[in-house]
N, C-alpha and C positions, 0 to 999 in steps of 0.2 A: 817240467813234467815230472811225474812221480816215478818211483822205482819200478823197473821192469826186470825181467829175467825169467827164471823158471817159475812160471805162474801156473799153478795147478788149477784145473777147472772143476767146479762143482756144478752139477746139473740142477736146475730148478724143476721142482716137481709139483709144488702147490699152486693152485689157481690164484690165491691171493698174492703170491709173489709176482705173477704175470700181470695181475691187475694193478698192483702198486706201481709197477714200472710203466705201464701204459698211461696211467693218470699223471705221474709226477716226473717221468724220465724225459730225456732228450731223445730225439728221433732223427734218423738220416735215411733217406730213401734212395735206393739204387734200382736198376732195371730188374735185378734178380732177387733182391731181399730188402727188407726194412730192418734196420738196426735200431733198437732202442737201448739207451744206456743211462745208468744212474750211479753216481759214486755211493758207496756204502757209508754208513755213519761211523763205522769202525776205522781203526787205523789202516793205512795202505799196505799192510803186511798180510791182510787177509786174502785168501785165494779169491779169484774171480768166479762169479757165479753166472751160469749161462743157461738160457732156456731156448728151446726150438719149437716152432709151430708152423704148420702149414694147413690152411683151410681146405675145404672141399672144392673151392674155386680152382685150386691148383690142379686137381685131377682126382682120379680114383685112389684107392689105398696104396696100390703099388707105386704110383707116381709120387704121392705125398711122402711115402717112406723113403724113396730114392732121394727126393729133394732134402729131407731132413738129414739123411746119411751125408749128403754133400755139404750141407751147412755145418754139421758136426765136425767134418774133416777140416773145413776152412777155419772153424773156431779153434780146433785143436792146433792148427798150424800157425795162425795169426795171433789169437788172443793170448795163448800160452807163452808166446815168445815176444811179441811186440807191444802188447797193451799193458798199461800199468795195473798193478795189483789193487785189489779192494774195490772193484766195480762190479755191478750186475749188468748183464746184457740179456736181451731177448732178440732172437733172430727170427724174423717172420718170412717164410719162403713165399715167393711170388710165382705166377704162372711160368715166367720165362726161365726160372732157375733150373728147370728140368733139362733143358738143352743148352744152357749157357756155358761157354768155355771155362774150364776150371781155373786156368791162369787168370782169367778176367775176374772170376769170383774172388780169387785171393787179392788181386790188386784193388778191387772195389771194397773189400773188407778193410784192408789197411787204410785206404783213403777215408772210409767212414769213421773208423776209430780215431784217426788224426782229427777229423773235423769235429767230432763229438767231444774229444778231450780238450780242444781249444775253445769249447763253449758254443759252437754253432749248433743250431737247432732248426728243424724244419717243422714249425709249429702247425697244428691242424688249422685249416681255414675255418672261420667262424660261419655258422649257419644263420643267415639273415632272414630266412623265411618266417620265423617266429615273431621277429621284431615287426615286420611288415604286416603280418596278420593282426598282431595286437594293436597296432596303431590304426589300422582300417576298422577294427571293431570298436575302438574307443571313439571314433569320429562319428558314428552314426547313432 
């Protein structure tokens, strides 16, 4: 594993950074959040970069902001101390994050980071609808 320690967190602000990670990063799904991660091309001494998001599916603005505050706190606690430096993370809040026990959020984040660092990935399922449609159109 790479160097860990006092890892400062830099917040992602640009949409292109979120999109780059969603296209090319690894992903791990928990009941309360989805963690996307990708190592940076720079050396492992760069600070970790973290982005937070919660869609309208999570709830109204008050609920979404509360979920993002909880996610920021677990990132500050876990990523800054346990995760290797030089990685970019996006944490996507899910509907259950609002009432999920905080200790469970912390253990889920530690677990997800370990899994992603080891190379595990929950790849998105392929959509076979288009293949079936194309094959049925070509047959007639």
